[in-house]
C-alpha positions as a Markdown table, in Angstrom:
| # | Residue | x | y | z |
|---|---|---|---|---|
| 1 | Unk | 51.4 | 62.8 | 38.1 |
| 2 | Unk | 49.2 | 64.4 | 35.5 |
| 3 | Unk | 46.5 | 66.8 | 36.8 |
| 4 | Unk | 43.4 | 65.2 | 38.1 |
| 5 | Unk | 44.0 | 61.7 | 37.7 |
| 6 | Unk | 41.7 | 59.9 | 40.0 |
| 7 | Unk | 43.8 | 57.3 | 41.6 |
| 8 | Unk | 41.0 | 55.6 | 43.3 |
| 9 | Unk | 39.0 | 55.2 | 40.0 |
| 10 | Unk | 42.1 | 53.9 | 38.1 |
| 11 | Unk | 42.6 | 51.0 | 40.8 |
| 12 | Unk | 38.7 | 50.7 | 41.1 |
| 13 | Unk | 38.6 | 51.0 | 45.0 |
| 14 | Unk | 36.5 | 53.4 | 47.1 |
| 15 | Unk | 38.0 | 56.6 | 48.5 |
| 16 | Unk | 38.0 | 55.0 | 52.1 |
| 17 | Unk | 39.5 | 51.6 | 50.9 |
| 18 | Unk | 42.0 | 50.2 | 53.2 |
| 19 | Unk | 45.7 | 49.6 | 52.2 |
| 20 | Unk | 45.0 | 45.9 | 51.9 |
| 21 | Unk | 42.2 | 46.5 | 49.5 |
| 22 | Unk | 44.5 | 48.8 | 47.5 |
| 23 | Unk | 47.2 | 46.2 | 47.4 |
| 24 | Unk | 44.7 | 43.5 | 46.1 |
| 25 | Unk | 43.4 | 45.8 | 43.5 |
| 26 | Unk | 46.8 | 46.8 | 42.2 |
| 27 | Unk | 47.9 | 43.1 | 41.9 |
| 28 | Unk | 44.8 | 42.4 | 40.1 |
| 29 | Unk | 45.1 | 45.3 | 37.8 |
| 30 | Unk | 48.8 | 44.4 | 37.1 |
| 31 | Unk | 47.9 | 41.0 | 36.2 |
| 32 | Unk | 45.5 | 42.4 | 33.3 |
| 33 | Unk | 47.9 | 45.1 | 32.0 |
| 34 | Unk | 51.4 | 44.2 | 32.7 |
| 35 | Unk | 53.4 | 44.0 | 29.4 |
| 36 | Unk | 54.7 | 40.5 | 30.0 |
| 37 | Unk | 51.0 | 39.4 | 30.2 |
| 38 | Unk | 49.9 | 41.2 | 27.1 |
| 39 | Unk | 50.9 | 38.8 | 24.3 |
| 40 | Unk | 49.7 | 37.9 | 20.8 |
| 41 | Unk | 48.1 | 41.4 | 20.4 |
| 42 | Unk | 48.8 | 44.2 | 17.9 |
| 43 | Unk | 51.3 | 46.8 | 18.6 |
| 44 | Unk | 48.8 | 49.6 | 19.1 |
| 45 | Unk | 47.0 | 47.5 | 21.7 |
| 46 | Unk | 50.2 | 46.6 | 23.4 |
| 47 | Unk | 50.9 | 50.5 | 23.6 |
| 48 | Unk | 47.5 | 51.1 | 25.1 |
| 49 | Unk | 48.3 | 48.3 | 27.8 |
| 50 | Unk | 51.6 | 50.0 | 28.6 |
| 51 | Unk | 50.1 | 53.5 | 29.2 |
| 52 | Unk | 47.3 | 52.0 | 31.4 |
| 53 | Unk | 50.1 | 50.2 | 33.4 |
| 54 | Unk | 51.9 | 53.4 | 33.9 |
| 55 | Unk | 48.7 | 55.1 | 35.3 |
| 56 | Unk | 48.1 | 52.0 | 37.6 |
| 57 | Unk | 51.6 | 52.4 | 39.0 |
| 58 | Unk | 51.2 | 56.0 | 39.4 |
| 59 | Unk | 47.9 | 55.6 | 41.3 |
| 60 | Unk | 49.4 | 52.7 | 43.6 |
| 61 | Unk | 52.4 | 54.9 | 44.2 |
| 62 | Unk | 50.3 | 57.6 | 45.6 |
| 63 | Unk | 47.8 | 55.5 | 47.5 |
| 64 | Unk | 50.0 | 53.0 | 49.2 |
| 65 | Unk | 52.1 | 55.8 | 50.9 |
| 66 | Unk | 49.9 | 57.3 | 53.9 |
| 67 | Unk | 51.7 | 60.6 | 53.5 |
| 68 | Unk | 51.3 | 61.0 | 49.8 |
| 69 | Unk | 47.7 | 59.7 | 50.0 |
| 70 | Unk | 46.7 | 62.4 | 52.6 |
| 71 | Unk | 48.3 | 64.9 | 50.4 |
| 72 | Unk | 46.3 | 63.7 | 47.4 |
| 73 | Unk | 43.0 | 63.6 | 49.3 |
| 74 | Unk | 43.6 | 67.1 | 50.6 |
| 75 | Unk | 43.9 | 68.4 | 47.0 |
| 76 | Unk | 41.8 | 66.2 | 44.8 |
| 77 | Unk | 39.2 | 64.4 | 47.1 |
| 78 | Unk | 36.9 | 67.3 | 47.3 |
| 79 | Unk | 35.1 | 68.1 | 43.9 |
| 80 | Unk | 35.3 | 71.8 | 42.8 |
| 81 | Unk | 32.7 | 72.9 | 40.3 |
| 82 | Unk | 33.9 | 75.7 | 38.0 |
| 83 | Unk | 31.8 | 77.3 | 35.3 |
| 84 | Unk | 33.5 | 79.5 | 32.5 |
| 85 | Unk | 30.9 | 82.2 | 32.6 |
| 86 | Unk | 29.8 | 83.3 | 36.1 |
| 87 | Unk | 27.8 | 86.2 | 34.8 |
| 88 | Unk | 25.6 | 86.3 | 31.7 |
| 89 | Unk | 23.9 | 89.6 | 30.8 |
| 90 | Unk | 21.4 | 90.5 | 28.3 |
| 91 | Unk | 20.4 | 94.2 | 27.6 |
| 92 | Unk | 18.2 | 96.0 | 25.1 |
| 93 | Unk | 15.6 | 93.3 | 25.0 |
| 94 | Unk | 12.2 | 93.6 | 24.0 |
| 95 | Unk | 9.4 | 92.1 | 26.1 |
| 96 | Unk | 8.6 | 88.6 | 24.9 |
| 97 | Unk | 11.9 | 88.4 | 22.9 |
| 98 | Unk | 13.9 | 85.0 | 23.8 |
| 99 | Unk | 17.5 | 85.4 | 24.4 |
| 100 | Unk | 19.9 | 82.2 | 24.5 |
| 101 | Unk | 23.3 | 81.7 | 25.9 |
| 102 | Unk | 25.4 | 78.8 | 27.4 |
| 103 | Unk | 28.0 | 78.0 | 30.0 |
| 104 | Unk | 30.4 | 75.1 | 30.5 |
| 105 | Unk | 30.8 | 73.1 | 33.7 |
| 106 | Unk | 34.1 | 71.7 | 34.8 |
| 107 | Unk | 35.4 | 69.9 | 37.8 |
| 108 | Unk | 38.9 | 71.3 | 39.1 |
| 109 | Unk | 38.8 | 68.8 | 42.1 |
| 110 | Unk | 38.4 | 65.2 | 43.1 |
| 111 | Unk | 35.9 | 62.8 | 41.9 |
| 112 | Unk | 32.0 | 63.1 | 42.6 |
| 113 | Unk | 29.0 | 61.2 | 42.8 |
| 114 | Unk | 26.2 | 63.5 | 41.6 |
| 115 | Unk | 26.0 | 66.7 | 39.5 |
| 116 | Unk | 23.0 | 69.0 | 40.2 |
| 117 | Unk | 21.9 | 72.0 | 38.3 |
| 118 | Unk | 19.2 | 73.9 | 40.4 |
| 119 | Unk | 17.1 | 76.6 | 39.1 |
| 120 | Unk | 13.4 | 77.8 | 39.5 |
| 121 | Unk | 11.3 | 75.9 | 36.7 |
| 122 | Unk | 8.8 | 78.9 | 36.8 |
| 123 | Unk | 11.4 | 81.7 | 36.3 |
| 124 | Unk | 11.9 | 83.9 | 33.3 |
| 125 | Unk | 15.1 | 81.9 | 32.8 |
| 126 | Unk | 15.3 | 78.1 | 32.3 |
| 127 | Unk | 17.6 | 75.3 | 31.3 |
| 128 | Unk | 16.6 | 74.0 | 27.9 |
| 129 | Unk | 19.4 | 71.5 | 27.0 |
| 130 | Unk | 22.8 | 70.2 | 28.2 |
| 131 | Unk | 25.4 | 67.9 | 26.6 |
| 132 | Unk | 28.8 | 66.4 | 27.4 |
| 133 | Unk | 31.7 | 67.7 | 25.6 |
| 134 | Unk | 33.3 | 64.2 | 25.7 |
| 135 | Unk | 32.3 | 60.7 | 25.2 |
| 136 | Unk | 34.3 | 59.5 | 28.3 |
| 137 | Unk | 33.0 | 61.5 | 31.0 |
| 138 | Unk | 30.0 | 63.6 | 32.1 |
| 139 | Unk | 32.2 | 66.7 | 32.4 |
| 140 | Unk | 32.9 | 69.2 | 30.9 |
| 141 | Unk | 29.2 | 69.9 | 30.3 |
| 142 | Unk | 27.7 | 72.5 | 28.2 |
| 143 | Unk | 24.3 | 73.9 | 29.6 |
| 144 | Unk | 22.0 | 76.0 | 27.2 |
| 145 | Unk | 19.5 | 78.6 | 28.8 |
| 146 | Unk | 16.7 | 80.7 | 27.6 |
| 147 | Unk | 15.6 | 83.9 | 29.0 |
| 148 | Unk | 12.6 | 86.0 | 28.4 |
| 149 | Unk | 11.2 | 89.2 | 30.1 |
| 150 | Unk | 7.4 | 90.4 | 29.8 |
| 151 | Unk | 7.5 | 93.9 | 31.0 |
| 152 | Unk | 9.2 | 97.2 | 29.6 |
| 153 | Unk | 12.1 | 98.8 | 31.3 |
| 154 | Unk | 12.6 | 96.1 | 34.0 |
| 155 | Unk | 15.8 | 94.8 | 35.4 |
| 156 | Unk | 15.6 | 90.7 | 35.9 |
| 157 | Unk | 18.0 | 88.9 | 38.1 |
| 158 | Unk | 18.4 | 85.1 | 38.6 |
| 159 | Unk | 20.8 | 82.5 | 39.9 |
| 160 | Unk | 21.5 | 79.0 | 38.6 |
| 161 | Unk | 23.3 | 76.9 | 41.1 |
| 162 | Unk | 25.7 | 74.1 | 40.0 |
| 163 | Unk | 26.5 | 71.5 | 42.8 |
| 164 | Unk | 29.1 | 68.5 | 42.7 |
| 165 | Unk | 27.9 | 66.7 | 45.6 |
| 166 | Unk | 27.9 | 69.3 | 48.3 |
| 167 | Unk | 30.3 | 71.7 | 46.7 |
| 168 | Unk | 28.6 | 74.6 | 45.0 |
| 169 | Unk | 29.0 | 77.6 | 42.6 |
| 170 | Unk | 26.4 | 79.6 | 40.8 |
| 171 | Unk | 25.9 | 81.6 | 37.5 |
| 172 | Unk | 24.3 | 85.1 | 37.6 |
| 173 | Unk | 22.0 | 85.8 | 34.9 |
| 174 | Unk | 20.8 | 89.4 | 34.3 |
| 175 | Unk | 18.3 | 90.6 | 31.7 |
| 176 | Unk | 17.3 | 94.3 | 31.1 |
| 177 | Unk | 14.5 | 95.2 | 28.9 |
| 178 | Unk | 14.1 | 98.3 | 26.8 |
| 179 | Unk | 12.2 | 101.4 | 27.9 |
| 180 | Unk | 8.6 | 101.5 | 26.6 |
| 181 | Unk | 8.6 | 103.7 | 23.3 |
| 182 | Unk | 7.3 | 107.2 | 23.8 |
| 183 | Unk | 4.4 | 106.8 | 21.3 |
| 184 | Unk | 2.9 | 104.1 | 23.2 |
| 185 | Unk | 3.5 | 105.7 | 26.7 |
| 186 | Unk | 1.3 | 108.8 | 25.4 |
| 187 | Unk | -1.4 | 106.4 | 24.1 |
| 188 | Unk | -1.5 | 104.3 | 27.3 |
| 189 | Unk | -1.6 | 107.3 | 29.6 |
| 190 | Unk | -4.4 | 109.3 | 27.4 |
| 191 | Unk | -7.5 | 109.9 | 29.3 |
| 192 | Unk | -10.3 | 108.2 | 28.0 |
| 193 | Unk | -13.2 | 110.3 | 26.7 |
| 194 | Unk | -16.2 | 110.6 | 29.1 |
| 195 | Unk | -19.2 | 108.6 | 28.0 |
| 196 | Unk | -22.5 | 110.4 | 27.8 |
| 197 | Unk | -24.7 | 109.5 | 30.6 |
| 198 | Unk | -27.8 | 107.5 | 29.4 |
| 199 | Unk | -31.0 | 109.1 | 30.1 |
| 200 | Unk | -32.9 | 107.7 | 33.1 |
| 201 | Unk | -35.1 | 104.8 | 32.3 |
| 202 | Unk | -38.9 | 105.5 | 33.0 |
| 203 | Unk | -40.0 | 104.1 | 36.2 |
| 204 | Unk | -43.4 | 103.0 | 37.6 |
| 205 | Unk | -45.0 | 105.5 | 40.1 |
| 206 | Unk | -44.6 | 104.4 | 43.9 |
| 207 | Unk | -48.1 | 103.1 | 44.0 |
| 208 | Unk | -47.7 | 100.7 | 41.1 |
| 209 | Unk | -44.5 | 99.3 | 42.7 |
| 210 | Unk | -46.4 | 98.4 | 45.8 |
| 211 | Unk | -49.2 | 96.7 | 43.8 |
| 212 | Unk | -46.5 | 94.6 | 41.8 |
| 213 | Unk | -45.0 | 93.6 | 45.2 |
| 214 | Unk | -48.2 | 92.6 | 46.9 |
| 215 | Unk | -49.2 | 90.3 | 43.9 |
| 216 | Unk | -45.8 | 88.6 | 43.8 |
| 217 | Unk | -46.1 | 87.6 | 47.6 |
| 218 | Unk | -49.6 | 86.2 | 47.0 |
| 219 | Unk | -48.5 | 84.3 | 44.0 |
| 220 | Unk | -45.8 | 82.5 | 46.0 |
| 221 | Unk | -48.3 | 81.8 | 48.9 |
| 222 | Unk | -50.6 | 80.1 | 46.3 |
| 223 | Unk | -47.8 | 78.0 | 44.9 |
| 224 | Unk | -46.8 | 76.7 | 48.2 |
| 225 | Unk | -50.3 | 75.6 | 49.1 |
| 226 | Unk | -50.9 | 73.9 | 45.9 |
| 227 | Unk | -47.5 | 72.0 | 46.2 |
| 228 | Unk | -48.2 | 70.9 | 49.8 |
| 229 | Unk | -51.9 | 70.2 | 49.5 |
| 230 | Unk | -53.0 | 71.9 | 52.4 |
| 231 | Unk | -52.1 | 74.6 | 55.0 |
| 232 | Unk | -50.7 | 73.2 | 58.1 |
| 233 | Unk | -49.1 | 75.4 | 60.4 |
| 234 | Unk | -47.9 | 72.4 | 62.7 |
| 235 | Unk | -46.0 | 70.8 | 59.7 |
| 236 | Unk | -42.6 | 69.2 | 60.7 |
| 237 | Unk | -40.6 | 67.6 | 57.9 |
| 238 | Unk | -40.2 | 63.8 | 58.6 |
| 239 | Unk | -36.5 | 62.6 | 59.3 |
| 240 | Unk | -34.7 | 61.1 | 56.4 |
| 241 | Unk | -34.9 | 57.5 | 55.8 |
| 242 | Unk | -31.1 | 56.2 | 56.3 |
| 243 | Unk | -30.0 | 53.9 | 53.8 |
| 244 | Unk | -32.8 | 54.7 | 51.1 |
| 245 | Unk | -31.6 | 58.0 | 50.0 |
| 246 | Unk | -28.4 | 57.0 | 48.2 |
| 247 | Unk | -25.0 | 55.5 | 49.0 |
| 248 | Unk | -23.2 | 56.2 | 52.1 |
| 249 | Unk | -20.3 | 58.6 | 52.0 |
| 250 | Unk | -17.7 | 55.9 | 52.3 |
| 251 | Unk | -19.0 | 54.4 | 49.0 |
| 252 | Unk | -18.5 | 57.5 | 47.1 |
| 253 | Unk | -14.9 | 58.1 | 48.5 |
| 254 | Unk | -13.3 | 54.8 | 48.6 |
| 255 | Unk | -9.7 | 54.7 | 49.9 |
| 256 | Unk | -7.2 | 53.8 | 47.3 |
| 257 | Unk | -6.3 | 50.2 | 47.7 |
| 258 | Unk | -2.6 | 49.3 | 48.4 |
| 259 | Unk | -0.6 | 47.9 | 45.5 |
| 260 | Unk | -0.5 | 44.1 | 45.6 |
| 261 | Unk | 3.0 | 42.9 | 46.5 |
| 262 | Unk | 4.0 | 40.1 | 44.2 |
| 263 | Unk | 7.5 | 39.4 | 45.5 |
| 264 | Unk | 10.0 | 41.2 | 47.8 |
| 265 | Unk | 13.5 | 40.4 | 49.1 |
| 266 | Unk | 16.1 | 42.2 | 51.2 |
| 267 | Unk | 18.5 | 39.5 | 50.5 |
| 268 | Unk | 19.4 | 38.9 | 54.3 |
| 269 | Unk | 18.4 | 35.4 | 54.0 |
| 270 | Unk | 20.8 | 33.5 | 51.6 |
| 271 | Unk | 18.1 | 30.8 | 51.2 |
| 272 | Unk | 15.4 | 33.0 | 49.4 |
| 273 | Unk | 16.0 | 31.4 | 46.2 |
| 274 | Unk | 18.1 | 33.4 | 44.0 |
| 275 | Unk | 21.0 | 31.8 | 42.0 |
| 276 | Unk | 24.3 | 31.1 | 43.8 |
| 277 | Unk | 27.1 | 30.0 | 41.3 |
| 278 | Unk | 30.8 | 30.8 | 40.6 |
| 279 | Unk | 33.1 | 30.2 | 37.7 |
| 280 | Unk | 35.9 | 31.8 | 35.6 |
| 281 | Unk | 33.5 | 34.1 | 33.9 |
| 282 | Unk | 31.1 | 35.4 | 36.7 |
| 283 | Unk | 30.0 | 35.0 | 40.4 |
| 284 | Unk | 26.4 | 35.2 | 41.7 |
| 285 | Unk | 26.1 | 35.1 | 45.4 |
| 286 | Unk | 24.5 | 36.7 | 48.8 |
| 287 | Unk | 27.0 | 39.0 | 50.3 |
| 288 | Unk | 26.6 | 41.2 | 53.6 |
| 289 | Unk | 22.7 | 41.4 | 53.1 |
| 290 | Unk | 23.0 | 42.3 | 49.4 |
| 291 | Unk | 22.8 | 40.1 | 46.4 |
| 292 | Unk | 26.0 | 40.4 | 44.3 |
| 293 | Unk | 27.0 | 39.7 | 40.6 |
| 294 | Unk | 30.6 | 39.8 | 39.6 |
| 295 | Unk | 31.3 | 40.0 | 36.0 |
| 296 | Unk | 35.0 | 38.5 | 35.1 |
| 297 | Unk | 34.6 | 38.6 | 31.3 |
| 298 | Unk | 34.7 | 41.9 | 29.3 |
| 299 | Unk | 31.7 | 43.1 | 27.3 |
| 300 | Unk | 29.4 | 40.6 | 29.0 |
| 301 | Unk | 26.1 | 40.6 | 30.8 |
| 302 | Unk | 24.9 | 38.2 | 33.4 |
| 303 | Unk | 21.4 | 37.7 | 34.7 |
| 304 | Unk | 19.9 | 36.2 | 37.6 |
| 305 | Unk | 16.0 | 35.5 | 37.7 |
| 306 | Unk | 13.9 | 35.9 | 40.7 |
| 307 | Unk | 12.7 | 32.6 | 42.3 |
| 308 | Unk | 9.1 | 33.0 | 41.2 |
| 309 | Unk | 8.3 | 31.1 | 38.2 |
| 310 | Unk | 6.0 | 33.8 | 36.3 |
| 311 | Unk | 4.8 | 37.3 | 37.0 |
| 312 | Unk | 1.9 | 39.1 | 35.3 |
| 313 | Unk | 2.5 | 41.2 | 32.1 |
| 314 | Unk | 1.7 | 44.4 | 34.0 |
| 315 | Unk | 3.9 | 45.0 | 36.9 |
| 316 | Unk | 6.2 | 47.5 | 38.8 |
| 317 | Unk | 9.6 | 46.6 | 40.1 |
| 318 | Unk | 12.1 | 48.7 | 42.2 |
| 319 | Unk | 15.3 | 47.7 | 43.7 |
| 320 | Unk | 18.4 | 49.7 | 45.2 |
| 321 | Unk | 21.7 | 48.9 | 43.5 |
| 322 | Unk | 25.0 | 50.2 | 43.1 |
| 323 | Unk | 28.5 | 49.2 | 41.6 |
| 324 | Unk | 31.0 | 48.5 | 44.5 |
| 325 | Unk | 34.1 | 47.4 | 42.5 |
| 326 | Unk | 35.9 | 47.6 | 39.3 |
| 327 | Unk | 36.0 | 49.7 | 36.3 |
| 328 | Unk | 32.8 | 51.4 | 34.7 |
| 329 | Unk | 30.1 | 48.7 | 34.4 |
| 330 | Unk | 26.5 | 48.8 | 34.5 |
| 331 | Unk | 23.5 | 47.1 | 36.2 |
| 332 | Unk | 19.8 | 46.9 | 36.1 |
| 333 | Unk | 16.5 | 45.1 | 35.7 |
| 334 | Unk | 15.5 | 42.3 | 33.1 |
| 335 | Unk | 12.1 | 41.1 | 32.4 |
| 336 | Unk | 10.7 | 39.0 | 29.6 |
| 337 | Unk | 9.4 | 35.5 | 28.3 |
| 338 | Unk | 12.7 | 33.6 | 28.8 |
| 339 | Unk | 16.4 | 33.9 | 28.2 |
| 340 | Unk | 16.0 | 34.7 | 24.6 |
| 341 | Unk | 13.2 | 37.1 | 24.6 |
| 342 | Unk | 13.4 | 40.0 | 27.0 |
| 343 | Unk | 13.9 | 43.8 | 27.8 |
| 344 | Unk | 16.7 | 44.8 | 30.0 |
| 345 | Unk | 17.0 | 48.4 | 31.5 |
| 346 | Unk | 20.6 | 49.2 | 32.7 |
| 347 | Unk | 22.3 | 52.3 | 34.2 |
| 348 | Unk | 26.2 | 52.6 | 34.1 |
| 349 | Unk | 28.4 | 54.1 | 36.8 |
| 350 | Unk | 29.5 | 56.8 | 34.4 |
| 351 | Unk | 25.9 | 58.2 | 34.6 |
| 352 | Unk | 24.1 | 56.8 | 31.5 |
| 353 | Unk | 20.9 | 54.6 | 30.9 |
| 354 | Unk | 19.8 | 52.3 | 28.2 |
| 355 | Unk | 16.9 | 50.0 | 27.3 |
| 356 | Unk | 17.5 | 47.1 | 25.3 |
| 357 | Unk | 15.4 | 44.4 | 23.6 |
| 358 | Unk | 16.1 | 40.8 | 22.5 |
| 359 | Unk | 13.9 | 38.7 | 20.4 |
| 360 | Unk | 14.6 | 34.9 | 19.7 |
| 361 | Unk | 18.2 | 35.5 | 21.0 |
| 362 | Unk | 18.7 | 38.5 | 18.5 |
| 363 | Unk | 19.3 | 42.0 | 19.7 |
| 364 | Unk | 16.6 | 44.4 | 18.2 |
| 365 | Unk | 17.1 | 48.2 | 17.7 |
| 366 | Unk | 17.6 | 49.7 | 21.2 |
| 367 | Unk | 14.3 | 51.3 | 22.4 |
| 368 | Unk | 16.5 | 53.6 | 24.3 |
| 369 | Unk | 20.2 | 54.2 | 23.3 |
| 370 | Unk | 22.8 | 55.2 | 26.1 |
| 371 | Unk | 21.5 | 58.6 | 27.3 |
| 372 | Unk | 23.3 | 60.6 | 29.9 |
| 373 | Unk | 21.2 | 61.6 | 33.0 |
| 374 | Unk | 22.0 | 64.0 | 35.9 |
| 375 | Unk | 19.9 | 62.0 | 38.2 |
| 376 | Unk | 22.1 | 59.0 | 38.1 |
| 377 | Unk | 24.7 | 58.7 | 41.1 |
| 378 | Unk | 28.1 | 58.0 | 39.4 |
| 379 | Unk | 30.7 | 55.7 | 40.8 |
| 380 | Unk | 29.9 | 53.6 | 43.9 |
| 381 | Unk | 26.7 | 55.8 | 44.5 |
| 382 | Unk | 23.5 | 54.1 | 45.3 |
| 383 | Unk | 20.5 | 54.5 | 42.8 |
| 384 | Unk | 17.1 | 53.2 | 43.2 |
| 385 | Unk | 15.7 | 51.7 | 39.7 |
| 386 | Unk | 12.3 | 51.3 | 38.9 |
| 387 | Unk | 10.3 | 50.0 | 35.9 |
| 388 | Unk | 6.6 | 50.2 | 35.4 |
| 389 | Unk | 4.9 | 48.2 | 32.6 |
| 390 | Unk | 1.3 | 48.7 | 31.8 |
| 391 | Unk | 0.2 | 47.1 | 28.5 |
| 392 | Unk | 2.7 | 48.3 | 25.9 |
| 393 | Unk | 4.0 | 51.2 | 28.0 |
| 394 | Unk | 7.3 | 51.1 | 29.7 |
| 395 | Unk | 8.3 | 53.8 | 32.1 |
| 396 | Unk | 12.0 | 53.9 | 33.4 |
| 397 | Unk | 12.7 | 55.7 | 36.7 |
| 398 | Unk | 15.8 | 56.4 | 38.6 |
| 399 | Unk | 15.8 | 57.8 | 42.2 |
| 400 | Unk | 12.1 | 58.8 | 41.8 |
| 401 | Unk | 12.8 | 60.9 | 38.6 |
| 402 | Unk | 11.2 | 59.6 | 35.5 |
| 403 | Unk | 13.9 | 59.2 | 32.6 |
| 404 | Unk | 11.3 | 58.1 | 29.8 |
| 405 | Unk | 8.3 | 56.4 | 28.8 |
| 406 | Unk | 8.2 | 54.2 | 25.6 |
| 407 | Unk | 5.8 | 52.2 | 23.7 |
| 408 | Unk | 6.8 | 48.5 | 23.2 |
| 409 | Unk | 5.6 | 45.1 | 22.6 |
| 410 | Unk | 4.6 | 43.1 | 25.7 |
| 411 | Unk | 6.2 | 39.5 | 26.1 |
| 412 | Unk | 3.2 | 38.6 | 28.2 |
| 413 | Unk | 3.5 | 37.0 | 31.7 |
| 414 | Unk | 7.2 | 35.9 | 32.3 |
| 415 | Unk | 10.2 | 36.4 | 34.4 |
| 416 | Unk | 11.8 | 39.3 | 36.1 |
| 417 | Unk | 15.5 | 39.4 | 37.3 |
| 418 | Unk | 18.6 | 41.5 | 37.9 |
| 419 | Unk | 21.6 | 42.0 | 35.8 |
| 420 | Unk | 25.2 | 43.0 | 36.1 |
| 421 | Unk | 27.5 | 43.7 | 33.0 |
| 422 | Unk | 31.0 | 45.0 | 32.0 |
| 423 | Unk | 32.3 | 47.0 | 29.1 |
| 424 | Unk | 36.0 | 46.3 | 28.0 |
| 425 | Unk | 37.3 | 45.7 | 31.3 |
| 426 | Unk | 36.7 | 42.9 | 33.9 |
| 427 | Unk | 36.0 | 42.8 | 37.6 |
| 428 | Unk | 32.9 | 44.7 | 37.8 |
| 429 | Unk | 30.9 | 43.9 | 41.0 |
| 430 | Unk | 27.3 | 45.1 | 41.5 |
| 431 | Unk | 25.1 | 44.7 | 44.4 |
| 432 | Unk | 21.2 | 44.8 | 45.0 |
| 433 | Unk | 19.1 | 45.4 | 48.0 |
| 434 | Unk | 15.4 | 46.0 | 48.9 |
| 435 | Unk | 13.7 | 44.6 | 45.8 |
| 436 | Unk | 9.9 | 45.0 | 45.5 |
| 437 | Unk | 7.7 | 43.7 | 42.8 |
| 438 | Unk | 4.0 | 44.9 | 42.3 |
| 439 | Unk | 1.0 | 44.1 | 40.3 |
| 440 | Unk | 0.3 | 47.4 | 38.2 |
| 441 | Unk | -2.8 | 46.1 | 36.7 |
| 442 | Unk | -4.8 | 47.1 | 39.9 |
């Protein structure tokens, strides 16, 4: 077997899949790629199908045998982050000078769900850009950094951590600034010339000071008498009149009002109103306390609208979602006027997101093209998706991290729903849970 073939991903099963699940997945894949089933296609497509079938057979040979599977898991089940540069060193740097470098992250182990790059954003070194070196996967990933020192003759040291799930490595970054030039040192250590002491200002004689003080006291007393109209030593200020001196403290500091919930569903009740249907192209149903969409057609998207007829133009929706079976697919949130006029925000199980728009059944230029994000949990990992729409502002959020905010045209009050979609292969199943829809206009 070639190094680092992900047997579980090839068959489209989880790492803890049962033997029966593995057999069913193999039979399903074999039906799609067996040479006897691939007919009426070009020779190049047939060769690709043959190569894919070889991979499927190799993966099945490993996972169906308990001994081979244990050996495979012990070698590849745990991801192993590897970087090509464990130490980055900058020397002879002037204060304020920006230095740049990069390192490449690779995985020499099993599949992973999440990649994290951890560093102090307030440090003298920071990550400024990263990009995948392949279109088919997140890794290898090139990470670019910037470093800047602020003080002469100082040794800076920092670490950037790289984690694949819970496995970790780190990159050590060191920056040394130049010694301060001799000329500037002499100037900075020169003792400033003593300033001449100014002559003392002429003062009043002591008797004059006493007279000025006495006059000031009598003036204050006179002003007090004029303001109060009389001199009453028994004066007691009246208590304040409650309710007439201004608003109460509670009126000035109102508690924020909770967001108005427009709809919510944990999908435990199969009669909550979401579509249930199945045919040769897709299946929409309730399953194990989740709402499931299975896509049986390649390069296709199926949606399911929330039971409520209409939602306000300004709203916030969030839902937990994940892909549970099949090759790389995508899933997300859809909203708009109807089935021909809508936005759809999707993330894919390979860690990318996209925002699309359709007007009168015609796709428009994507407001957000497919973009990779380290915040998206890959594979079968669960992600919380959130969309917030206020006016013409659309904010896309995954796992409490804002991905982007874009300006768009509102379709006005309309529908909100969920989508599941496939790429070139079939059998993508996605599930949704804990749906909440709020009014964001309040």
